[in-house]
Each structure stands twice: as structure tokens, then as C-alpha cells.
PDB file with SEQRES, HELIX, SHEET and CRYST1 records, atoms N, CA, C and O in Angstrom:
SEQRES   1 A   75  UNK UNK UNK UNK UNK UNK UNK UNK UNK UNK UNK UNK UNK          
SEQRES   2 A   75  UNK UNK UNK UNK UNK UNK UNK UNK UNK UNK UNK UNK UNK          
SEQRES   3 A   75  UNK UNK UNK UNK UNK UNK UNK UNK UNK UNK UNK UNK UNK          
SEQRES   4 A   75  UNK UNK UNK UNK UNK UNK UNK UNK UNK UNK UNK UNK UNK          
SEQRES   5 A   75  UNK UNK UNK UNK UNK UNK UNK UNK UNK UNK UNK UNK UNK          
SEQRES   6 A   75  UNK UNK UNK UNK UNK UNK UNK UNK UNK UNK                      
HELIX    1 AA1 UNK A   11  UNK A   22  1                                  12    
HELIX    2 AA2 UNK A   42  UNK A   47  1                                   6    
HELIX    3 AA3 UNK A   63  UNK A   72  1                                  10    
SHEET    1 AA1 4 UNK A   2  UNK A   7  0                                        
SHEET    2 AA1 4 UNK A  53  UNK A  58 -1                                        
SHEET    3 AA1 4 UNK A  28  UNK A  32 -1                                        
SHEET    4 AA1 4 UNK A  35  UNK A  38 -1                                        
CRYST1    1.000    1.000    1.000  90.00  90.00  90.00 P 1           1          
ATOM      1  N   UNK A   1     -12.771   8.310   0.523  1.00  0.00           N  
ATOM      2  CA  UNK A   1     -11.761   7.324   0.842  1.00  0.00           C  
ATOM      3  C   UNK A   1     -11.735   6.292  -0.280  1.00  0.00           C  
ATOM      4  O   UNK A   1     -12.776   5.781  -0.695  1.00  0.00           O  
ATOM      5  N   UNK A   2     -10.547   5.997  -0.758  1.00  0.00           N  
ATOM      6  CA  UNK A   2     -10.346   5.051  -1.851  1.00  0.00           C  
ATOM      7  C   UNK A   2      -9.731   3.773  -1.294  1.00  0.00           C  
ATOM      8  O   UNK A   2      -8.813   3.830  -0.476  1.00  0.00           O  
ATOM      9  N   UNK A   3     -10.230   2.626  -1.731  1.00  0.00           N  
ATOM     10  CA  UNK A   3      -9.654   1.339  -1.349  1.00  0.00           C  
ATOM     11  C   UNK A   3      -9.313   0.558  -2.609  1.00  0.00           C  
ATOM     12  O   UNK A   3     -10.116   0.467  -3.537  1.00  0.00           O  
ATOM     13  N   UNK A   4      -8.105  -0.006  -2.626  1.00  0.00           N  
ATOM     14  CA  UNK A   4      -7.628  -0.744  -3.789  1.00  0.00           C  
ATOM     15  C   UNK A   4      -6.994  -2.052  -3.317  1.00  0.00           C  
ATOM     16  O   UNK A   4      -6.260  -2.074  -2.329  1.00  0.00           O  
ATOM     17  N   UNK A   5      -7.283  -3.129  -4.025  1.00  0.00           N  
ATOM     18  CA  UNK A   5      -6.662  -4.413  -3.724  1.00  0.00           C  
ATOM     19  C   UNK A   5      -5.370  -4.522  -4.524  1.00  0.00           C  
ATOM     20  O   UNK A   5      -5.362  -4.332  -5.740  1.00  0.00           O  
ATOM     21  N   UNK A   6      -4.275  -4.832  -3.824  1.00  0.00           N  
ATOM     22  CA  UNK A   6      -2.975  -4.936  -4.484  1.00  0.00           C  
ATOM     23  C   UNK A   6      -2.303  -6.246  -4.105  1.00  0.00           C  
ATOM     24  O   UNK A   6      -2.723  -6.938  -3.178  1.00  0.00           O  
ATOM     25  N   UNK A   7      -1.244  -6.570  -4.848  1.00  0.00           N  
ATOM     26  CA  UNK A   7      -0.403  -7.722  -4.529  1.00  0.00           C  
ATOM     27  C   UNK A   7       1.043  -7.312  -4.786  1.00  0.00           C  
ATOM     28  O   UNK A   7       1.394  -6.890  -5.888  1.00  0.00           O  
ATOM     29  N   UNK A   8       1.874  -7.439  -3.756  1.00  0.00           N  
ATOM     30  CA  UNK A   8       3.290  -7.086  -3.855  1.00  0.00           C  
ATOM     31  C   UNK A   8       4.094  -8.382  -3.982  1.00  0.00           C  
ATOM     32  O   UNK A   8       3.887  -9.320  -3.212  1.00  0.00           O  
ATOM     33  N   UNK A   9       5.003  -8.433  -4.946  1.00  0.00           N  
ATOM     34  CA  UNK A   9       5.735  -9.655  -5.261  1.00  0.00           C  
ATOM     35  C   UNK A   9       7.122  -9.721  -4.630  1.00  0.00           C  
ATOM     36  O   UNK A   9       7.629 -10.812  -4.369  1.00  0.00           O  
ATOM     37  N   UNK A  10       7.742  -8.567  -4.382  1.00  0.00           N  
ATOM     38  CA  UNK A  10       9.138  -8.546  -3.928  1.00  0.00           C  
ATOM     39  C   UNK A  10       9.352  -7.384  -2.954  1.00  0.00           C  
ATOM     40  O   UNK A  10       8.565  -6.438  -2.933  1.00  0.00           O  
ATOM     41  N   UNK A  11      10.422  -7.457  -2.145  1.00  0.00           N  
ATOM     42  CA  UNK A  11      10.723  -6.350  -1.227  1.00  0.00           C  
ATOM     43  C   UNK A  11      10.888  -5.003  -1.949  1.00  0.00           C  
ATOM     44  O   UNK A  11      10.607  -3.953  -1.371  1.00  0.00           O  
ATOM     45  N   UNK A  12      11.335  -5.035  -3.191  1.00  0.00           N  
ATOM     46  CA  UNK A  12      11.477  -3.792  -3.960  1.00  0.00           C  
ATOM     47  C   UNK A  12      10.119  -3.147  -4.211  1.00  0.00           C  
ATOM     48  O   UNK A  12      10.008  -1.921  -4.245  1.00  0.00           O  
ATOM     49  N   UNK A  13       9.081  -3.973  -4.389  1.00  0.00           N  
ATOM     50  CA  UNK A  13       7.725  -3.456  -4.567  1.00  0.00           C  
ATOM     51  C   UNK A  13       7.257  -2.753  -3.291  1.00  0.00           C  
ATOM     52  O   UNK A  13       6.638  -1.691  -3.349  1.00  0.00           O  
ATOM     53  N   UNK A  14       7.561  -3.357  -2.142  1.00  0.00           N  
ATOM     54  CA  UNK A  14       7.209  -2.762  -0.854  1.00  0.00           C  
ATOM     55  C   UNK A  14       7.918  -1.425  -0.697  1.00  0.00           C  
ATOM     56  O   UNK A  14       7.320  -0.442  -0.261  1.00  0.00           O  
ATOM     57  N   UNK A  15       9.192  -1.396  -1.053  1.00  0.00           N  
ATOM     58  CA  UNK A  15       9.984  -0.167  -0.943  1.00  0.00           C  
ATOM     59  C   UNK A  15       9.380   0.946  -1.801  1.00  0.00           C  
ATOM     60  O   UNK A  15       9.298   2.092  -1.359  1.00  0.00           O  
ATOM     61  N   UNK A  16       8.958   0.618  -3.016  1.00  0.00           N  
ATOM     62  CA  UNK A  16       8.362   1.618  -3.907  1.00  0.00           C  
ATOM     63  C   UNK A  16       7.028   2.124  -3.357  1.00  0.00           C  
ATOM     64  O   UNK A  16       6.750   3.322  -3.393  1.00  0.00           O  
ATOM     65  N   UNK A  17       6.208   1.208  -2.850  1.00  0.00           N  
ATOM     66  CA  UNK A  17       4.917   1.606  -2.293  1.00  0.00           C  
ATOM     67  C   UNK A  17       5.095   2.519  -1.088  1.00  0.00           C  
ATOM     68  O   UNK A  17       4.424   3.546  -0.982  1.00  0.00           O  
ATOM     69  N   UNK A  18       5.996   2.154  -0.179  1.00  0.00           N  
ATOM     70  CA  UNK A  18       6.231   2.950   1.033  1.00  0.00           C  
ATOM     71  C   UNK A  18       6.802   4.324   0.667  1.00  0.00           C  
ATOM     72  O   UNK A  18       6.404   5.333   1.248  1.00  0.00           O  
ATOM     73  N   UNK A  19       7.722   4.367  -0.281  1.00  0.00           N  
ATOM     74  CA  UNK A  19       8.302   5.649  -0.708  1.00  0.00           C  
ATOM     75  C   UNK A  19       7.228   6.568  -1.280  1.00  0.00           C  
ATOM     76  O   UNK A  19       7.237   7.771  -1.019  1.00  0.00           O  
ATOM     77  N   UNK A  20       6.310   6.011  -2.053  1.00  0.00           N  
ATOM     78  CA  UNK A  20       5.222   6.815  -2.615  1.00  0.00           C  
ATOM     79  C   UNK A  20       4.267   7.268  -1.514  1.00  0.00           C  
ATOM     80  O   UNK A  20       3.774   8.395  -1.549  1.00  0.00           O  
ATOM     81  N   UNK A  21       4.002   6.398  -0.538  1.00  0.00           N  
ATOM     82  CA  UNK A  21       3.094   6.741   0.567  1.00  0.00           C  
ATOM     83  C   UNK A  21       3.684   7.845   1.443  1.00  0.00           C  
ATOM     84  O   UNK A  21       2.960   8.717   1.923  1.00  0.00           O  
ATOM     85  N   UNK A  22       4.994   7.805   1.647  1.00  0.00           N  
ATOM     86  CA  UNK A  22       5.650   8.813   2.491  1.00  0.00           C  
ATOM     87  C   UNK A  22       5.521  10.224   1.928  1.00  0.00           C  
ATOM     88  O   UNK A  22       5.625  11.191   2.682  1.00  0.00           O  
ATOM     89  N   UNK A  23       5.302  10.364   0.644  1.00  0.00           N  
ATOM     90  CA  UNK A  23       5.161  11.676   0.013  1.00  0.00           C  
ATOM     91  C   UNK A  23       3.765  12.262   0.218  1.00  0.00           C  
ATOM     92  O   UNK A  23       3.544  13.440  -0.064  1.00  0.00           O  
ATOM     93  N   UNK A  24       2.826  11.456   0.703  1.00  0.00           N  
ATOM     94  CA  UNK A  24       1.445  11.902   0.890  1.00  0.00           C  
ATOM     95  C   UNK A  24       1.268  12.495   2.288  1.00  0.00           C  
ATOM     96  O   UNK A  24       1.886  12.041   3.251  1.00  0.00           O  
ATOM     97  N   UNK A  25       0.414  13.512   2.382  1.00  0.00           N  
ATOM     98  CA  UNK A  25       0.188  14.175   3.665  1.00  0.00           C  
ATOM     99  C   UNK A  25      -1.095  13.693   4.349  1.00  0.00           C  
ATOM    100  O   UNK A  25      -1.658  14.405   5.181  1.00  0.00           O  
ATOM    101  N   UNK A  26      -1.550  12.507   4.007  1.00  0.00           N  
ATOM    102  CA  UNK A  26      -2.735  11.917   4.612  1.00  0.00           C  
ATOM    103  C   UNK A  26      -2.428  10.475   5.016  1.00  0.00           C  
ATOM    104  O   UNK A  26      -1.410   9.914   4.610  1.00  0.00           O  
ATOM    105  N   UNK A  27      -3.310   9.883   5.814  1.00  0.00           N  
ATOM    106  CA  UNK A  27      -3.103   8.517   6.288  1.00  0.00           C  
ATOM    107  C   UNK A  27      -3.419   7.501   5.200  1.00  0.00           C  
ATOM    108  O   UNK A  27      -4.360   7.667   4.425  1.00  0.00           O  
ATOM    109  N   UNK A  28      -2.614   6.448   5.162  1.00  0.00           N  
ATOM    110  CA  UNK A  28      -2.823   5.340   4.233  1.00  0.00           C  
ATOM    111  C   UNK A  28      -2.637   4.058   5.032  1.00  0.00           C  
ATOM    112  O   UNK A  28      -1.608   3.866   5.681  1.00  0.00           O  
ATOM    113  N   UNK A  29      -3.629   3.187   4.983  1.00  0.00           N  
ATOM    114  CA  UNK A  29      -3.588   1.924   5.707  1.00  0.00           C  
ATOM    115  C   UNK A  29      -3.444   0.761   4.733  1.00  0.00           C  
ATOM    116  O   UNK A  29      -3.967   0.795   3.619  1.00  0.00           O  
ATOM    117  N   UNK A  30      -2.726  -0.270   5.173  1.00  0.00           N  
ATOM    118  CA  UNK A  30      -2.647  -1.525   4.431  1.00  0.00           C  
ATOM    119  C   UNK A  30      -3.318  -2.570   5.315  1.00  0.00           C  
ATOM    120  O   UNK A  30      -2.980  -2.725   6.489  1.00  0.00           O  
ATOM    121  N   UNK A  31      -4.273  -3.281   4.726  1.00  0.00           N  
ATOM    122  CA  UNK A  31      -5.109  -4.199   5.501  1.00  0.00           C  
ATOM    123  C   UNK A  31      -4.991  -5.613   4.938  1.00  0.00           C  
ATOM    124  O   UNK A  31      -5.080  -5.828   3.729  1.00  0.00           O  
ATOM    125  N   UNK A  32      -4.789  -6.575   5.846  1.00  0.00           N  
ATOM    126  CA  UNK A  32      -4.841  -7.993   5.496  1.00  0.00           C  
ATOM    127  C   UNK A  32      -5.644  -8.686   6.587  1.00  0.00           C  
ATOM    128  O   UNK A  32      -5.238  -8.724   7.749  1.00  0.00           O  
ATOM    129  N   UNK A  33      -6.779  -9.228   6.197  1.00  0.00           N  
ATOM    130  CA  UNK A  33      -7.734  -9.836   7.120  1.00  0.00           C  
ATOM    131  C   UNK A  33      -8.080  -8.827   8.213  1.00  0.00           C  
ATOM    132  O   UNK A  33      -8.730  -7.824   7.919  1.00  0.00           O  
ATOM    133  N   UNK A  34      -7.668  -9.057   9.471  1.00  0.00           N  
ATOM    134  CA  UNK A  34      -7.999  -8.123  10.554  1.00  0.00           C  
ATOM    135  C   UNK A  34      -6.812  -7.280  10.978  1.00  0.00           C  
ATOM    136  O   UNK A  34      -6.886  -6.567  11.978  1.00  0.00           O  
ATOM    137  N   UNK A  35      -5.725  -7.351  10.238  1.00  0.00           N  
ATOM    138  CA  UNK A  35      -4.502  -6.621  10.595  1.00  0.00           C  
ATOM    139  C   UNK A  35      -4.417  -5.349   9.752  1.00  0.00           C  
ATOM    140  O   UNK A  35      -4.601  -5.379   8.536  1.00  0.00           O  
ATOM    141  N   UNK A  36      -4.136  -4.238  10.421  1.00  0.00           N  
ATOM    142  CA  UNK A  36      -4.004  -2.947   9.740  1.00  0.00           C  
ATOM    143  C   UNK A  36      -2.648  -2.359  10.114  1.00  0.00           C  
ATOM    144  O   UNK A  36      -2.308  -2.267  11.293  1.00  0.00           O  
ATOM    145  N   UNK A  37      -1.864  -1.955   9.089  1.00  0.00           N  
ATOM    146  CA  UNK A  37      -0.582  -1.288   9.340  1.00  0.00           C  
ATOM    147  C   UNK A  37      -0.525   0.001   8.532  1.00  0.00           C  
ATOM    148  O   UNK A  37      -1.266   0.181   7.565  1.00  0.00           O  
ATOM    149  N   UNK A  38       0.352   0.878   8.940  1.00  0.00           N  
ATOM    150  CA  UNK A  38       0.581   2.152   8.257  1.00  0.00           C  
ATOM    151  C   UNK A  38       1.372   1.884   6.977  1.00  0.00           C  
ATOM    152  O   UNK A  38       2.409   1.221   7.015  1.00  0.00           O  
ATOM    153  N   UNK A  39       0.890   2.393   5.852  1.00  0.00           N  
ATOM    154  CA  UNK A  39       1.564   2.189   4.570  1.00  0.00           C  
ATOM    155  C   UNK A  39       2.903   2.917   4.492  1.00  0.00           C  
ATOM    156  O   UNK A  39       3.684   2.686   3.568  1.00  0.00           O  
ATOM    157  N   UNK A  40       3.169   3.789   5.451  1.00  0.00           N  
ATOM    158  CA  UNK A  40       4.435   4.523   5.450  1.00  0.00           C  
ATOM    159  C   UNK A  40       5.512   3.783   6.243  1.00  0.00           C  
ATOM    160  O   UNK A  40       6.613   4.299   6.434  1.00  0.00           O  
ATOM    161  N   UNK A  41       5.192   2.575   6.702  1.00  0.00           N  
ATOM    162  CA  UNK A  41       6.119   1.756   7.475  1.00  0.00           C  
ATOM    163  C   UNK A  41       6.595   0.573   6.633  1.00  0.00           C  
ATOM    164  O   UNK A  41       5.825  -0.343   6.345  1.00  0.00           O  
ATOM    165  N   UNK A  42       7.871   0.600   6.242  1.00  0.00           N  
ATOM    166  CA  UNK A  42       8.426  -0.472   5.412  1.00  0.00           C  
ATOM    167  C   UNK A  42       8.297  -1.823   6.117  1.00  0.00           C  
ATOM    168  O   UNK A  42       7.818  -2.790   5.524  1.00  0.00           O  
ATOM    169  N   UNK A  43       8.720  -1.889   7.371  1.00  0.00           N  
ATOM    170  CA  UNK A  43       8.655  -3.157   8.106  1.00  0.00           C  
ATOM    171  C   UNK A  43       7.214  -3.605   8.334  1.00  0.00           C  
ATOM    172  O   UNK A  43       6.919  -4.799   8.304  1.00  0.00           O  
ATOM    173  N   UNK A  44       6.330  -2.656   8.561  1.00  0.00           N  
ATOM    174  CA  UNK A  44       4.923  -2.997   8.751  1.00  0.00           C  
ATOM    175  C   UNK A  44       4.322  -3.631   7.511  1.00  0.00           C  
ATOM    176  O   UNK A  44       3.657  -4.662   7.600  1.00  0.00           O  
ATOM    177  N   UNK A  45       4.552  -3.020   6.353  1.00  0.00           N  
ATOM    178  CA  UNK A  45       4.007  -3.557   5.104  1.00  0.00           C  
ATOM    179  C   UNK A  45       4.681  -4.880   4.759  1.00  0.00           C  
ATOM    180  O   UNK A  45       4.015  -5.822   4.329  1.00  0.00           O  
ATOM    181  N   UNK A  46       5.985  -4.957   4.944  1.00  0.00           N  
ATOM    182  CA  UNK A  46       6.711  -6.189   4.638  1.00  0.00           C  
ATOM    183  C   UNK A  46       6.241  -7.337   5.537  1.00  0.00           C  
ATOM    184  O   UNK A  46       6.216  -8.490   5.107  1.00  0.00           O  
ATOM    185  N   UNK A  47       5.871  -7.027   6.779  1.00  0.00           N  
ATOM    186  CA  UNK A  47       5.415  -8.066   7.707  1.00  0.00           C  
ATOM    187  C   UNK A  47       4.074  -8.661   7.293  1.00  0.00           C  
ATOM    188  O   UNK A  47       3.710  -9.741   7.760  1.00  0.00           O  
ATOM    189  N   UNK A  48       3.338  -7.979   6.432  1.00  0.00           N  
ATOM    190  CA  UNK A  48       2.066  -8.507   5.947  1.00  0.00           C  
ATOM    191  C   UNK A  48       2.287  -9.723   5.050  1.00  0.00           C  
ATOM    192  O   UNK A  48       1.389 -10.547   4.874  1.00  0.00           O  
ATOM    193  N   UNK A  49       3.478  -9.826   4.491  1.00  0.00           N  
ATOM    194  CA  UNK A  49       3.795 -10.965   3.631  1.00  0.00           C  
ATOM    195  C   UNK A  49       3.691 -10.597   2.165  1.00  0.00           C  
ATOM    196  O   UNK A  49       2.875  -9.764   1.769  1.00  0.00           O  
ATOM    197  N   UNK A  50       4.517 -11.223   1.381  1.00  0.00           N  
ATOM    198  CA  UNK A  50       4.511 -10.991  -0.058  1.00  0.00           C  
ATOM    199  C   UNK A  50       3.544 -11.960  -0.728  1.00  0.00           C  
ATOM    200  O   UNK A  50       3.227 -13.018  -0.185  1.00  0.00           O  
ATOM    201  N   UNK A  51       3.091 -11.586  -1.892  1.00  0.00           N  
ATOM    202  CA  UNK A  51       2.213 -12.388  -2.741  1.00  0.00           C  
ATOM    203  C   UNK A  51       0.854 -12.679  -2.095  1.00  0.00           C  
ATOM    204  O   UNK A  51       0.208 -13.672  -2.428  1.00  0.00           O  
ATOM    205  N   UNK A  52       0.429 -11.822  -1.183  1.00  0.00           N  
ATOM    206  CA  UNK A  52      -0.911 -11.907  -0.611  1.00  0.00           C  
ATOM    207  C   UNK A  52      -1.714 -10.727  -1.131  1.00  0.00           C  
ATOM    208  O   UNK A  52      -1.154  -9.669  -1.420  1.00  0.00           O  
ATOM    209  N   UNK A  53      -3.004 -10.901  -1.248  1.00  0.00           N  
ATOM    210  CA  UNK A  53      -3.868  -9.790  -1.634  1.00  0.00           C  
ATOM    211  C   UNK A  53      -4.064  -8.884  -0.431  1.00  0.00           C  
ATOM    212  O   UNK A  53      -4.559  -9.316   0.610  1.00  0.00           O  
ATOM    213  N   UNK A  54      -3.674  -7.630  -0.581  1.00  0.00           N  
ATOM    214  CA  UNK A  54      -3.777  -6.623   0.475  1.00  0.00           C  
ATOM    215  C   UNK A  54      -4.741  -5.535   0.024  1.00  0.00           C  
ATOM    216  O   UNK A  54      -4.872  -5.271  -1.171  1.00  0.00           O  
ATOM    217  N   UNK A  55      -5.401  -4.918   0.962  1.00  0.00           N  
ATOM    218  CA  UNK A  55      -6.264  -3.777   0.671  1.00  0.00           C  
ATOM    219  C   UNK A  55      -5.556  -2.517   1.149  1.00  0.00           C  
ATOM    220  O   UNK A  55      -5.123  -2.437   2.298  1.00  0.00           O  
ATOM    221  N   UNK A  56      -5.441  -1.531   0.258  1.00  0.00           N  
ATOM    222  CA  UNK A  56      -4.858  -0.241   0.618  1.00  0.00           C  
ATOM    223  C   UNK A  56      -6.001   0.760   0.698  1.00  0.00           C  
ATOM    224  O   UNK A  56      -6.742   0.958  -0.265  1.00  0.00           O  
ATOM    225  N   UNK A  57      -6.131   1.388   1.860  1.00  0.00           N  
ATOM    226  CA  UNK A  57      -7.193   2.355   2.100  1.00  0.00           C  
ATOM    227  C   UNK A  57      -6.568   3.741   2.271  1.00  0.00           C  
ATOM    228  O   UNK A  57      -5.808   3.975   3.210  1.00  0.00           O  
ATOM    229  N   UNK A  58      -6.893   4.651   1.361  1.00  0.00           N  
ATOM    230  CA  UNK A  58      -6.338   6.007   1.369  1.00  0.00           C  
ATOM    231  C   UNK A  58      -7.356   6.977   1.946  1.00  0.00           C  
ATOM    232  O   UNK A  58      -8.530   6.940   1.579  1.00  0.00           O  
ATOM    233  N   UNK A  59      -6.911   7.846   2.848  1.00  0.00           N  
ATOM    234  CA  UNK A  59      -7.768   8.850   3.466  1.00  0.00           C  
ATOM    235  C   UNK A  59      -7.513  10.213   2.829  1.00  0.00           C  
ATOM    236  O   UNK A  59      -7.529  11.241   3.507  1.00  0.00           O  
ATOM    237  N   UNK A  60      -7.281  10.208   1.538  1.00  0.00           N  
ATOM    238  CA  UNK A  60      -7.005  11.398   0.762  1.00  0.00           C  
ATOM    239  C   UNK A  60      -6.689  10.970  -0.657  1.00  0.00           C  
ATOM    240  O   UNK A  60      -6.807   9.792  -0.995  1.00  0.00           O  
ATOM    241  N   UNK A  61      -6.285  11.924  -1.492  1.00  0.00           N  
ATOM    242  CA  UNK A  61      -5.967  11.588  -2.883  1.00  0.00           C  
ATOM    243  C   UNK A  61      -4.657  12.239  -3.301  1.00  0.00           C  
ATOM    244  O   UNK A  61      -4.415  13.414  -3.024  1.00  0.00           O  
ATOM    245  N   UNK A  62      -3.822  11.464  -3.968  1.00  0.00           N  
ATOM    246  CA  UNK A  62      -2.585  11.951  -4.562  1.00  0.00           C  
ATOM    247  C   UNK A  62      -2.409  11.209  -5.879  1.00  0.00           C  
ATOM    248  O   UNK A  62      -2.408   9.979  -5.907  1.00  0.00           O  
ATOM    249  N   UNK A  63      -2.260  11.954  -6.970  1.00  0.00           N  
ATOM    250  CA  UNK A  63      -2.195  11.346  -8.303  1.00  0.00           C  
ATOM    251  C   UNK A  63      -1.019  10.377  -8.438  1.00  0.00           C  
ATOM    252  O   UNK A  63      -1.178   9.286  -8.985  1.00  0.00           O  
ATOM    253  N   UNK A  64       0.150  10.765  -7.946  1.00  0.00           N  
ATOM    254  CA  UNK A  64       1.322   9.895  -8.066  1.00  0.00           C  
ATOM    255  C   UNK A  64       1.135   8.601  -7.273  1.00  0.00           C  
ATOM    256  O   UNK A  64       1.512   7.527  -7.742  1.00  0.00           O  
ATOM    257  N   UNK A  65       0.558   8.698  -6.079  1.00  0.00           N  
ATOM    258  CA  UNK A  65       0.325   7.495  -5.277  1.00  0.00           C  
ATOM    259  C   UNK A  65      -0.709   6.597  -5.954  1.00  0.00           C  
ATOM    260  O   UNK A  65      -0.572   5.374  -5.937  1.00  0.00           O  
ATOM    261  N   UNK A  66      -1.730   7.189  -6.543  1.00  0.00           N  
ATOM    262  CA  UNK A  66      -2.734   6.398  -7.264  1.00  0.00           C  
ATOM    263  C   UNK A  66      -2.106   5.651  -8.435  1.00  0.00           C  
ATOM    264  O   UNK A  66      -2.485   4.516  -8.722  1.00  0.00           O  
ATOM    265  N   UNK A  67      -1.155   6.277  -9.106  1.00  0.00           N  
ATOM    266  CA  UNK A  67      -0.455   5.602 -10.208  1.00  0.00           C  
ATOM    267  C   UNK A  67       0.359   4.418  -9.683  1.00  0.00           C  
ATOM    268  O   UNK A  67       0.420   3.375 -10.334  1.00  0.00           O  
ATOM    269  N   UNK A  68       0.981   4.570  -8.520  1.00  0.00           N  
ATOM    270  CA  UNK A  68       1.728   3.467  -7.915  1.00  0.00           C  
ATOM    271  C   UNK A  68       0.792   2.338  -7.539  1.00  0.00           C  
ATOM    272  O   UNK A  68       1.112   1.172  -7.770  1.00  0.00           O  
ATOM    273  N   UNK A  69      -0.357   2.657  -6.964  1.00  0.00           N  
ATOM    274  CA  UNK A  69      -1.337   1.630  -6.613  1.00  0.00           C  
ATOM    275  C   UNK A  69      -1.827   0.884  -7.852  1.00  0.00           C  
ATOM    276  O   UNK A  69      -1.989  -0.336  -7.831  1.00  0.00           O  
ATOM    277  N   UNK A  70      -2.055   1.618  -8.914  1.00  0.00           N  
ATOM    278  CA  UNK A  70      -2.536   1.006 -10.158  1.00  0.00           C  
ATOM    279  C   UNK A  70      -1.530  -0.025 -10.681  1.00  0.00           C  
ATOM    280  O   UNK A  70      -1.912  -1.043 -11.258  1.00  0.00           O  
ATOM    281  N   UNK A  71      -0.251   0.255 -10.472  1.00  0.00           N  
ATOM    282  CA  UNK A  71       0.810  -0.656 -10.922  1.00  0.00           C  
ATOM    283  C   UNK A  71       0.708  -2.020 -10.239  1.00  0.00           C  
ATOM    284  O   UNK A  71       1.011  -3.041 -10.856  1.00  0.00           O  
ATOM    285  N   UNK A  72       0.288  -2.048  -8.982  1.00  0.00           N  
ATOM    286  CA  UNK A  72       0.227  -3.284  -8.204  1.00  0.00           C  
ATOM    287  C   UNK A  72      -1.194  -3.797  -7.990  1.00  0.00           C  
ATOM    288  O   UNK A  72      -1.396  -4.777  -7.274  1.00  0.00           O  
ATOM    289  N   UNK A  73      -2.172  -3.149  -8.599  1.00  0.00           N  
ATOM    290  CA  UNK A  73      -3.561  -3.537  -8.346  1.00  0.00           C  
ATOM    291  C   UNK A  73      -3.884  -4.908  -8.929  1.00  0.00           C  
ATOM    292  O   UNK A  73      -3.334  -5.322  -9.950  1.00  0.00           O  
ATOM    293  N   UNK A  74      -4.789  -5.592  -8.251  1.00  0.00           N  
ATOM    294  CA  UNK A  74      -5.273  -6.896  -8.685  1.00  0.00           C  
ATOM    295  C   UNK A  74      -6.596  -6.644  -9.374  1.00  0.00           C  
ATOM    296  O   UNK A  74      -7.502  -6.063  -8.777  1.00  0.00           O  
ATOM    297  N   UNK A  75      -6.723  -7.068 -10.608  1.00  0.00           N  
ATOM    298  CA  UNK A  75      -7.965  -6.798 -11.334  1.00  0.00           C  
ATOM    299  C   UNK A  75      -8.783  -8.036 -11.518  1.00  0.00           C  
ATOM    300  O   UNK A  75      -9.861  -7.981 -12.111  1.00  0.00           O  
TER     301      UNK A  75                                                      
END                                                                             
């Protein structure tokens, strides 16, 4: 299981993340404090709020999704 800290700045970023997650055949969670939502849910991810540090937890591996995560990762 891979976990990455990301920060999304705009609704377009959320749309790109969700679109990439929807192509994966495994579960992906987005976590903020004690709240966990499905990364394949646009409204769920958007409800977490923009410009906050979020943790994305992947229960599998997909190269394209990892590239999308890297784009938004906080280093």
C-alpha cells in the first residue's frame, strides 16, 4: 500500500485526480484528519477542501495514477 501527501489547488486538479483514480481497478482513499473518502468520488474529494494537505492511500499500483500523484505531491 502506497501513501502520498498531496495538495490540490483548484477544482480542475480534483477532476484530474478523480479521472485518473477511476481508471484503476483497486481502492484509493483520500484522507484528511479523521475523514476518509473514495478518490473516485469528485464530490467527496472536493468536499475535503482545496489547498489542504491530503493523504492518498492506494491499495494497488498503477503507473499512470502514480504519475498523477507525483504531480500534486507535497515534498
